[in-house]
DRENDO-1510 file (C-alpha; in Angstrom, 1 decimal, always signed):
<recs>
REC; n; res; u; v; w
REC; 1; MET; +37.1; +50.9; -21.6 .
REC; 2; THR; +39.2; +47.9; -20.4 .
REC; 3; ALA; +39.5; +47.6; -16.6 .
REC; 4; LEU; +43.1; +47.7; -15.2 .
REC; 5; ASN; +44.4; +46.1; -12.0 .
REC; 6; ASP; +46.7; +47.8; -9.5 .
REC; 7; SER; +49.8; +46.9; -11.6 .
REC; 8; GLY; +48.3; +48.6; -14.7 .
REC; 9; LEU; +47.7; +45.3; -16.5 .
REC; 10; ASP; +44.3; +44.3; -18.0 .
REC; 11; ALA; +42.1; +42.8; -15.2 .
REC; 12; PRO; +40.6; +39.3; -15.9 .
REC; 13; PRO; +36.9; +39.2; -16.3 .
REC; 14; PRO; +34.9; +38.7; -13.1 .
REC; 15; VAL; +34.1; +35.1; -12.2 .
REC; 16; GLU; +30.3; +34.5; -12.1 .
REC; 17; ASP; +29.0; +33.4; -8.7 .
REC; 18; PRO; +27.1; +30.2; -9.3 .
REC; 19; THR; +25.0; +30.9; -6.2 .
REC; 20; ASP; +23.4; +33.9; -7.9 .
REC; 21; ALA; +21.0; +31.6; -9.6 .
REC; 22; LEU; +19.6; +30.2; -6.3 .
REC; 23; SER; +16.6; +31.6; -4.6 .
REC; 24; PRO; +17.2; +33.9; -1.7 .
REC; 25; ALA; +17.0; +32.4; +1.7 .
REC; 26; PRO; +13.5; +32.6; +3.3 .
REC; 27; PRO; +13.0; +35.2; +6.0 .
REC; 28; ALA; +13.6; +34.1; +9.6 .
REC; 29; GLY; +10.6; +32.1; +10.9 .
REC; 30; ALA; +9.2; +31.2; +7.5 .
REC; 31; ARG; +10.0; +27.5; +7.8 .
REC; 32; ARG; +8.6; +27.3; +11.3 .
REC; 33; SER; +5.2; +28.7; +10.0 .
REC; 34; ALA; +5.0; +26.2; +7.2 .
REC; 35; VAL; +3.1; +22.9; +7.6 .
REC; 36; PRO; +5.6; +20.1; +8.1 .
REC; 37; GLY; +5.3; +17.5; +5.4 .
REC; 38; GLY; +4.1; +14.1; +6.2 .
REC; 39; ARG; +5.4; +10.8; +5.0 .
REC; 40; LEU; +3.8; +8.3; +2.6 .
REC; 41; LYS; +5.0; +4.7; +3.3 .
REC; 42; PHE; +4.1; +1.5; +1.6 .
REC; 43; CYS; +4.7; -1.8; +3.4 .
REC; 44; TYR; +4.2; -4.8; +1.1 .
REC; 45; GLY; +4.5; -8.5; +0.9 .
REC; 46; PRO; +2.7; -11.8; -0.1 .
REC; 47; MET; -0.2; -13.3; +1.8 .
REC; 48; ASP; +0.4; -14.4; +5.4 .
REC; 49; CYS; +3.4; -12.2; +6.0 .
REC; 50; GLY; +1.7; -10.1; +8.7 .
REC; 51; LYS; +0.8; -6.8; +6.9 .
REC; 52; SER; -2.5; -6.4; +8.7 .
REC; 53; THR; -1.0; -7.2; +12.0 .
REC; 54; LEU; +1.7; -4.6; +11.4 .
REC; 55; ALA; -1.0; -2.0; +10.4 .
REC; 56; LEU; -2.8; -2.6; +13.7 .
REC; 57; GLN; +0.4; -2.4; +15.7 .
REC; 58; ILE; +1.4; +0.9; +14.1 .
REC; 59; ASP; -2.1; +2.3; +14.8 .
REC; 60; HIS; -1.9; +1.2; +18.4 .
REC; 61; ASN; +1.5; +2.8; +18.9 .
REC; 62; HIS; +0.5; +6.1; +17.4 .
REC; 63; ALA; -2.8; +6.2; +19.4 .
REC; 64; ARG; -0.9; +5.5; +22.6 .
REC; 65; GLN; +1.1; +8.7; +22.0 .
REC; 66; GLY; -2.1; +10.8; +21.8 .
REC; 67; ARG; -2.1; +11.0; +18.0 .
REC; 68; ARG; -5.5; +10.9; +16.2 .
REC; 69; GLY; -5.7; +8.5; +13.2 .
REC; 70; LEU; -8.0; +7.5; +10.4 .
REC; 71; VAL; -8.1; +3.8; +9.7 .
REC; 72; LEU; -9.2; +2.8; +6.1 .
REC; 73; VAL; -9.6; -0.4; +4.3 .
REC; 74; ARG; -10.5; -1.6; +0.8 .
REC; 75; HIS; -11.9; -5.1; +0.4 .
REC; 76; ASP; -11.0; -6.6; +3.7 .
REC; 77; ARG; -11.0; -10.4; +3.8 .
REC; 78; SER; -13.8; -10.4; +6.4 .
REC; 79; GLY; -16.3; -8.7; +4.0 .
REC; 80; VAL; -17.0; -5.9; +6.5 .
REC; 81; PRO; -15.2; -2.6; +7.0 .
REC; 82; GLN; -12.5; -3.6; +9.4 .
REC; 83; ILE; -8.8; -4.6; +9.4 .
REC; 84; THR; -8.6; -8.3; +10.1 .
REC; 85; SER; -5.3; -9.9; +11.2 .
REC; 86; ARG; -4.7; -13.6; +10.7 .
REC; 87; ILE; -3.7; -13.9; +14.4 .
REC; 88; GLY; -7.2; -13.0; +15.4 .
REC; 89; ILE; -7.2; -9.2; +16.2 .
REC; 90; THR; -9.4; -6.7; +14.4 .
REC; 91; ARG; -10.1; -3.0; +14.2 .
REC; 92; ARG; -13.1; -1.2; +12.8 .
REC; 93; ALA; -12.3; +0.8; +9.8 .
REC; 94; THR; -13.8; +3.0; +7.1 .
REC; 95; GLU; -14.4; +1.3; +3.8 .
REC; 96; VAL; -12.8; +3.1; +0.8 .
REC; 97; ALA; -15.1; +2.7; -2.2 .
REC; 98; ALA; -14.0; +3.0; -5.9 .
REC; 99; VAL; -15.4; +6.5; -6.0 .
REC; 100; THR; -14.2; +7.7; -2.6 .
REC; 101; ASP; -12.1; +10.8; -2.5 .
REC; 102; VAL; -9.8; +10.1; +0.5 .
REC; 103; ARG; -9.3; +13.9; +1.0 .
REC; 104; GLU; -13.0; +14.3; +1.7 .
REC; 105; LEU; -12.8; +11.7; +4.5 .
REC; 106; VAL; -10.1; +13.8; +6.2 .
REC; 107; ARG; -12.1; +17.0; +5.6 .
REC; 108; ALA; -15.1; +15.5; +7.2 .
REC; 109; GLN; -13.0; +14.9; +10.4 .
REC; 110; TRP; -11.8; +18.5; +10.2 .
REC; 111; ALA; -15.4; +19.7; +10.0 .
REC; 112; LEU; -16.1; +17.9; +13.3 .
REC; 113; GLY; -13.2; +19.7; +14.9 .
REC; 114; GLN; -11.0; +16.6; +14.9 .
REC; 115; HIS; -7.4; +16.7; +13.7 .
REC; 116; VAL; -6.0; +13.8; +11.7 .
REC; 117; ASP; -2.3; +13.1; +12.4 .
REC; 118; TYR; -2.0; +9.8; +10.5 .
REC; 119; ILE; -3.8; +7.5; +8.2 .
REC; 120; ILE; -3.6; +3.7; +8.1 .
REC; 121; VAL; -4.7; +2.0; +4.8 .
REC; 122; ASP; -4.9; -1.8; +4.6 .
REC; 123; GLU; -5.4; -3.7; +1.3 .
REC; 124; ALA; -3.9; -0.6; -0.3 .
REC; 125; GLN; -3.3; -2.5; -3.6 .
REC; 126; PHE; -7.0; -2.1; -4.4 .
REC; 127; LEU; -6.8; +1.7; -4.3 .
REC; 128; SER; -6.9; +3.5; -7.6 .
REC; 129; PRO; -3.9; +5.5; -8.7 .
REC; 130; ALA; -5.9; +8.6; -8.2 .
REC; 131; GLN; -6.6; +7.7; -4.6 .
REC; 132; VAL; -2.9; +7.1; -4.0 .
REC; 133; ASP; -2.2; +10.6; -5.4 .
REC; 134; GLN; -4.8; +11.9; -2.9 .
REC; 135; LEU; -2.9; +10.3; -0.1 .
REC; 136; ALA; +0.3; +11.9; -1.3 .
REC; 137; GLU; -1.4; +15.2; -1.4 .
REC; 138; LEU; -2.5; +14.8; +2.2 .
REC; 139; ALA; +1.0; +14.0; +3.2 .
REC; 140; ASP; +2.5; +17.0; +1.4 .
REC; 141; GLU; -0.1; +19.7; +1.9 .
REC; 142; ALA; -1.7; +18.7; +5.3 .
REC; 143; GLY; +1.3; +17.1; +7.0 .
REC; 144; VAL; -0.5; +13.8; +7.5 .
REC; 145; ASP; +1.6; +10.6; +7.9 .
REC; 146; VAL; +0.2; +7.9; +5.7 .
REC; 147; TYR; +0.9; +4.2; +6.2 .
REC; 148; CYS; -0.2; +1.8; +3.4 .
REC; 149; PHE; -0.2; -2.0; +3.6 .
REC; 150; GLY; -0.8; -4.4; +0.8 .
REC; 151; ILE; +0.2; -7.0; -1.8 .
REC; 152; ALA; +2.3; -5.8; -4.7 .
REC; 153; THR; +1.2; -8.3; -7.4 .
REC; 154; ASP; -2.0; -10.1; -8.3 .
REC; 155; PHE; -2.5; -13.8; -9.0 .
REC; 156; ARG; -1.0; -13.2; -12.5 .
REC; 157; SER; +2.2; -11.8; -11.0 .
REC; 158; ARG; +1.3; -8.4; -12.3 .
REC; 159; LEU; +1.4; -5.2; -10.2 .
REC; 160; PHE; -1.9; -4.0; -8.9 .
REC; 161; PRO; -2.6; -0.4; -10.2 .
REC; 162; GLY; -2.7; +0.9; -6.6 .
REC; 163; ALA; +0.5; -0.8; -5.7 .
REC; 164; ALA; +2.3; +0.3; -8.8 .
REC; 165; ARG; +1.4; +4.0; -8.1 .
REC; 166; LEU; +2.6; +3.5; -4.5 .
REC; 167; PHE; +6.0; +2.3; -5.8 .
REC; 168; GLU; +6.2; +5.4; -7.9 .
REC; 169; VAL; +5.3; +8.1; -5.3 .
REC; 170; ALA; +5.8; +6.7; -1.8 .
REC; 171; ASP; +8.6; +8.2; +0.3 .
REC; 172; ASP; +9.4; +4.8; +1.9 .
REC; 173; LEU; +9.0; +1.3; +0.5 .
REC; 174; GLN; +9.4; -1.5; +3.0 .
REC; 175; PRO; +8.9; -5.2; +2.4 .
REC; 176; VAL; +7.4; -6.9; +5.4 .
REC; 177; GLN; +10.1; -9.0; +7.0 .
REC; 178; VAL; +8.1; -12.0; +8.1 .
REC; 179; GLU; +9.2; -14.6; +5.6 .
REC; 180; VAL; +6.5; -16.7; +3.8 .
REC; 181; LEU; +7.7; -20.0; +2.4 .
REC; 182; CYS; +6.7; -22.0; -0.7 .
REC; 183; TRP; +6.0; -25.7; -0.1 .
REC; 184; CYS; +9.6; -26.4; -1.3 .
REC; 185; GLY; +11.1; -24.2; +1.5 .
REC; 186; LEU; +12.2; -21.3; -0.7 .
REC; 187; PRO; +10.8; -17.8; +0.0 .
REC; 188; GLY; +7.3; -17.4; -1.5 .
REC; 189; ARG; +6.5; -14.2; -3.4 .
REC; 190; PHE; +3.7; -15.2; -5.7 .
REC; 191; ASN; +0.0; -15.4; -4.7 .
REC; 192; ALA; -1.3; -18.2; -6.9 .
REC; 193; ARG; -5.0; -18.6; -7.4 .
REC; 194; VAL; -5.9; -22.3; -7.4 .
REC; 195; ARG; -9.1; -24.1; -8.5 .
REC; 196; ASP; -9.3; -27.9; -8.7 .
REC; 197; ASP; -5.6; -28.1; -8.0 .
REC; 198; LYS; -4.7; -26.0; -11.0 .
REC; 199; ILE; -3.2; -22.5; -11.1 .
REC; 200; LEU; -5.5; -20.0; -12.8 .
REC; 201; ARG; -3.7; -17.6; -15.1 .
REC; 202; GLU; -6.7; -15.5; -16.2 .
REC; 203; GLY; -9.7; -13.9; -14.5 .
REC; 204; ASP; -10.9; -11.0; -12.5 .
REC; 205; THR; -8.2; -9.3; -10.4 .
REC; 206; VAL; -10.5; -9.3; -7.3 .
REC; 207; VAL; -12.3; -12.5; -6.3 .
REC; 208; VAL; -14.2; -12.2; -3.0 .
REC; 209; ALA; -13.3; -15.7; -1.8 .
REC; 210; ASP; -11.7; -17.5; +1.1 .
REC; 211; THR; -8.6; -19.6; +0.3 .
REC; 212; GLU; -9.9; -22.6; +2.2 .
REC; 213; ARG; -12.9; -24.5; +0.8 .
REC; 214; VAL; -14.3; -21.4; -0.8 .
REC; 215; ILE; -17.4; -21.3; -2.9 .
REC; 216; VAL; -17.3; -18.5; -5.5 .
REC; 217; GLU; -20.4; -17.6; -7.5 .
REC; 218; THR; -19.7; -16.9; -11.2 .
REC; 219; SER; -22.6; -14.4; -11.3 .
REC; 220; ALA; -24.9; -12.6; -8.9 .
REC; 221; SER; -27.7; -15.1; -9.7 .
REC; 222; ALA; -25.6; -18.3; -9.9 .
REC; 223; ARG; -26.8; -20.9; -7.4 .
REC; 224; SER; -26.4; -24.3; -9.0 .
REC; 225; ASP; -23.5; -26.7; -8.3 .
REC; 226; ALA; -22.5; -26.5; -11.9 .
REC; 227; GLU; -22.0; -22.8; -11.6 .
REC; 228; MET; -20.0; -23.0; -8.4 .
REC; 229; ALA; -16.3; -23.6; -8.0 .
REC; 230; THR; -13.9; -24.0; -5.1 .
REC; 231; VAL; -11.1; -21.4; -5.1 .
REC; 232; ARG; -8.1; -20.9; -2.8 .
REC; 233; TYR; -4.8; -19.1; -2.9 .
REC; 234; GLN; -1.3; -20.5; -2.3 .
REC; 235; VAL; +2.0; -18.7; -1.9 .
REC; 236; LEU; +4.7; -20.1; -4.2 .
REC; 237; CYS; +8.3; -19.3; -5.2 .
REC; 238; ARG; +8.9; -18.1; -8.7 .
REC; 239; ARG; +9.9; -21.5; -10.1 .
REC; 240; HIS; +6.8; -23.3; -8.9 .
REC; 241; PHE; +4.5; -20.4; -9.7 .
REC; 242; ARG; +5.8; -20.6; -13.3 .
REC; 243; SER; +5.6; -24.4; -13.6 .
REC; 244; GLY; +2.2; -24.6; -11.8 .
REC; 245; ASP; +3.6; -27.2; -9.3 .
REC; 246; LEU; +1.6; -27.0; -6.1 .
REC; 247; GLY; +3.6; -29.6; -4.3 .
REC; 248; PRO; +2.4; -32.7; -2.4 .
REC; 249; ALA; -1.3; -32.8; -1.7 .
REC; 250; THR; -1.8; -31.4; +1.8 .
REC; 251; GLU; -4.6; -29.7; +3.8 .
REC; 252; HIS; -4.4; -26.0; +3.4 .
REC; 253; HIS; -4.9; -24.4; +6.9 .
REC; 254; GLY; -4.9; -20.8; +7.9 .
REC; 255; GLN; -4.8; -19.0; +4.6 .
REC; 256; LEU; -7.5; -16.4; +4.0 .
REC; 257; ARG; -8.7; -14.8; +0.9 .
REC; 258; LEU; -6.6; -12.5; -1.2 .
REC; 259; SER; -9.1; -9.7; -1.0 .
</recs>
């Protein structure tokens, strides 16, 4: 039977309420009982832009407010488990190995009765994508704030796998604002690997080597001069990275190894 309105005419069909498809509001107090989500932040930039210094400063600021943190590193330039800043300050850290489950590091702290409010990760470009996902899980499920610091691209100008995953899942992406210059004066973005004054375009992504008068062994047993090579890194603009132009011959002071 057709519905009639007060004037006796056919009533128009009822208008569907679009909010009917939404989930009902949670009961009072439900949001307050949930674990607040943490943030996953990635601060990135080329060598010498101050990433490790910023990591240590953020750790200091949080600790001053009574927050308990976990400081992690992967392949620090010093060769030991610590965060090393080029201005001379350091902080002991926990080394993340290729097989480390970062969630287990946090669970170990919980087992000791110690809460973890935040995590600092330096050299985060060397993390695996799976480890980045573990950090995202800690932020979402445990409310841990995660601060990652690292280089975006390798010496071939290709994204590190860990950095690529951070670009995909991080809540905040922040380039470090300290400007690094190419020898020509333009902003430098590319970390060129140099041997015998020539840019290397192929090779292992990670070379444990200083950028100033570094001796790198080609194998674990290599010891002869013929099997040794001096490797350093130099920050270049895109034009000179592409052309391989390293600029006037100068002494390279203060640059440390990429890893």
